[in-house]
N, C-alpha and C positions, 0 to 999 in steps of 0.2 A: 290815956283818955280820962278826963276828970269825971267825977261822979255826977256833976251837974249835967254834962252832956249826955251821960248814960241814962238820964231820966227820960230822954226823948226816945220813944220806941223805935223810930227809924234809925237813930244813932246806935241803938242796941243791936238791931239787925245787921247794920253795917259792920259793927264790931264782931258779930258772929261770923260774918262773911270773911273778915280778915283772919280770924282764928282758923277757919276752915282752910283758907289759902296757905296758912303756915303748916297745917297738918297734912293736907292732901296736895302734894306738889304737882305742878304741871296740870292742874285741873281747874284753873280759874274760870274758864268758860262754862264748864259743867256746874261749878258752884253757883255762878251767877244764874244759870238756867234753873237750877233747883230752887233757889231762893225766890226767883221771879215766879216760878210755877207755884210755890207756896203762897205767895201774895195774891196770885190770881186763882188759887184753888184749882189748878190744872194738873193733869197727869204728865209724867215724864218717862220717856223710854231711854234706858241706858244700854247701849250695845258695846260689848267688849269682852275680852278674854277673862277667864277665871283669875281671881287675885288682883283685879284692877280697882279695888276699893269701893265697888258698888254698894256692898252691904255696909261697910264701915261708915261711909259718908251718909247713908240713909239713917242709920242709927244715931249719928251725931246730930242731925237735924231734929230728930224726934226728942232727943234729950235737951237740945237747946231751946225748944218751945215747951218743954215740960209736958209733952204729950205722950199718948200711948202708942207704942210701936208694935206692929205685927209683921212678921215675915214668914214666908212659906215657899218651899221648893215645889214647883208644879211638875207633875208628870202626866202621862196620858191616862193614869189611873186616879188622878185627883177627883174627889167628889165634893159637893157643896158643904157637907158636914165639916170638912177640914178647914174651910174658909169662914163659914158663918156659924159654926158650932153644931154640936150633935143635937139630935132630937131629945127634948125633955121627956124622958120615959114616964116620970111621975105624973106630969101634967097630962100626958096622953092616956095613962091608965086610969087616973082618978077623976079627971075632968073632961076626958075625951076631947082635949084641945091639942092641936098641933102647934108646937112652938119649939124654939131652939134655945140651948144654953149658950148665950153669945159672949160671955165674959172672955176677954182677952182674945178676941177674934177680929176678923176684918170688920165685923159689925160694930165694934167699939173703938177701933183704931183711929188715930189722927194722921199717922203716917204709916203707909203699908208698902212693903217691898215684896213683890212677887217674882221670885227668881225662876230662871229657865222658862220664861213666860210662854213662849210658843211651843213648848213641849206638851202643854196641856191639850186635852181634846177640844175640838171645836165646840162641843156641848158645854163644857165648863167655862170656856172663854166667853161664849155668848151669854151664859148665866150671869157673868160679871158685868155685862154691858150697862145695866141699870145703875149698879154701884159706881161704875167709872164715870158715867155721864151725869145722872141725876142725883148721885150721892144718896141712894135709897135702895132697899130691897123689900120684897113682899114676903110676909109670913102669915099664914092662915088667912089670906085674903086682905090683910092689913098692910099698908105701906109704912115701913119703918125708915125713918130718916137716919142717916149715918153722920157721925161727927168728922168724917174723913176730910182732911185738908189736901192731901196729895197722895195719889197712887203712883208708885214707881215700879215700872216693869223693867226687869233685868234679863239680858240674854246675850249670848255670844253670836247671835245671828238675827237677821231680819226675817219676818214671816215669809213663808214660801207658798202658803195656801190661800186661795181667794176666800175661803170660808172664814178667815180671820180678819178680813178687810174692815169690817165694821168696828172691831175693837182697835185695830191699828189706827184708824182715823180718830179714835178717842185720845190717843197720845199726841197731843198738840206740840209737845217739845220732844225732840229726839237728839241724843248726843252719843258720840262714840268715845269710849274710854280706852286708854292704852296704858302700857307699862311706861315707867319713867325712862326718859331718854338722856337727859343731861347728866354727865358724870358727877357734877357737884351736888345735884339733887339726889342722885343715887347714893352718894356718900352720906348725905343727911339722913336718908331713909335707914341706912345700915346703923347709924348712930342713935336711932330712936328705940325706945323700949318696944318689945314685941307684945303690945296690947292695944286695944282700941283707945283712941284719944278721947278725952273727956272735955266737954265745953266748960270754960270758966265764966262765960257770959251766957245769960239766958233771958228769954222773954216769956211772959205768961200767955196762955191761950186767949185771955181777954184782950191783952194788948195786941196780940196778933190779929184777932178779929177786927179790932179797931183799924189796924193798918189795911186789912183786906177791904173793909168798907171805904176807907179813905182812897185807896187805889181806884176803886170802881167809880168814884166821884170826880176823878181827875178829868180835865177838859182836853178834848182833841179839837184843835182849831180847824177852821175851814181849810187852811193851807194843808194841814196834815191829811184831812179827808181827801182833798184833791190829789195829793201824792199817792194815797192808797188806791184811788181809782186808776191812776196812771200805772201803778205797779200791777194791778189786776189785769189791766189791758195788755201790758207787755208779757205777763206770765201766760196769758191765753195765747198770744202769738207764738210763744215758745212751747206750746203744747202742754202747759201745766195748768190743769183745771182743778180748782179747790171748791169744796162744799161751802154753802152759806154758813154752816155751823163753824167751819174752820176760820172763816173771816171774822165771825163774831168773837170767837176765842182769841183771835189775833189782836183785836182791839183791847180786850181785857189784859192781854199779856203785855202790850206796849205801855199801858197805863201802869201796870205793876212794875215794869222795868224802869219807868220814869221815877216812880216813888222810891225804888230801891237805891237809885243814885242820889236821892234827896230832892228830886224835882217837884214842882207844884203844878206842872202841866206837861203834856207830851211835846217833846221837841223833835226836830228832824233827826238828831243824833240817836234817838231811841229806836228809829225805824230799822236800823241795821240789825237789831235783835231778831227781826222777822226772818232772817236767813235760817233760823232754827225752827221756823214754824211753817213757812209757805212752800213746802215740798212734800212729795209722796215717796218717790224713789230716791235712794241715796245719791245717785249720779245727778239728780236735779239740783242738789244743794249748791254746787259751784255756780250753776247757771243763775240761781236766785241771788246768791251773794253778789255776783257781778252786775246783775240787773238792778238790784236795789242801790248798789254803789253808784251806778251810772246815773240814776235818777236823783238820789238824795245827796251824794257827795262825790262829784267827778274826781276829786283829788284822791279819794280812796280807790276809785277804779284805776287811776294811774299807778298808785302804789301796788295794787294787786297785779297789774301788768308787769311791773318791775319784779315782783315776787315770782311770777311765772318765769321770767328770764333768769333769775337767780337760781330757781329750782332746776332749770335745764342745765345751767352751768355746773351745779353741784352733782347732778346726775351723770353728766359726761365725765366729771372728775372721778367719780366712784368707779366708772368703767375702765379708766386708764390703768394699765398694768405695765410692768417693766420699768426699769430705772429711767431710761431716756424718755420714754413716752410719758411716764408719770411726772417727770421733772418739767417737761414742756407744758403739760396740762396744768400744773400748779402755777407756773408763771402766767399763763393766759388767764387762769381763774382769778389770780390775785388782781390783775388789771381790771377784769370785768366786774368783780365784786366791789372793787374800789370805786368804779364809775357808778354802779348801781347805788351804792351807799351814799355817794356824793349827791346824787339826784334826790334821794330820800331826805337827806339832811337839809338840802336847800328847800324842799317842800315844807319840812318841819319848822324851819326858822322863818320862812316867808309868810306862812299862813297858819299860825298857831291855833287859831280858832276852829280850823277845820281838821286839826290833827287829832284823830280819835284813837282809842286803845288798839283797835285792829291794825292801824297803821304803825303804831309803836311796836306791836308784836312783829310785824314784817321787818321793821328797822332792826330790831334786836336779833332776829333770825339771820338776816344778811350779815350783820356785824359779827355774829358768832362764826358763820362760815368763813368770813374774811380772816378772823383771828386763827382759825384752825389751819387755813392755808398758809398764813404767815408763819405760824409756829413750825409747820412741817418743813417749810423752806429754810427757816433759821436753823433748826436742829439737824437738818440734812438727813432725816429719816425717810429718804425716798426709796 
């Protein structure tokens, strides 16, 4: 990319996105979510096992925006001093003033990663509510504004207590992280140095704030608003009720998503991003994905139905054991995968304007399964 292009802040952010995709393999959706959350100043919840790059990817973003990074492992014994700084003893003794030493704490961070989030006591989680939502906290009766651009909660589990519901609702974006699956990506991982990746492209905090302001000023047309009304109506029918606050944040997020792709206004293609926003329970996400696809892009809905068929074929194949049974299952799977892939390819070639990244991901997944089956049939390793 030329230096001329990199003078444009959004081009810089897109280059940062590409760098992240090259370092954090099989995490494109998470990366897009984190950068969108950054542009919308929203909180992101990452759910995944230890060692799935949650800390690394958070540090990378902080370095790429030249911001201050704060991370802390929460436990049931965590107290406010660990997050917002210890009490200033000198000020207390000499001036009788209660204040904290906030240097290098959550109070001064631009990016904050709070690990094992739901292990904290309900008291400390509720103490952080104001910081998560209003980006401020109280000290000695005074309201202190925080420079926080994004709070990232990390955990290997969803919250189980109703007492944490208010904070859970502050995480408007939720993603699940996993270990690398593809053999080629696993090999690439093994060949990289055992150290945190460093960004070679960066954006200043001033440039980032300009982008944040620009995203908020993007236009949502009457058509987009009507679609959102329809989505809300259908969600309610499905028993998914969301707070007015969530819907307000959803608008801000789709504007940020549009800007991240280089858009000047929100388009229908941006609404698919709401599948990461408009749900409360994990099992609701698939319902939201299909509902939005049905309303916004029926072609995507068809692709998702084909993906369900392909997933069932692959699941049945994995259950097949024994030489004869396995051989028959492979032959049947090859035929079914070929038919599904053919339908996807016809959709891709006939309606390129409606072919979105999610559909390309489905096509690549089905193609991969087809190749695996063909290879096993060819090599005879049944």
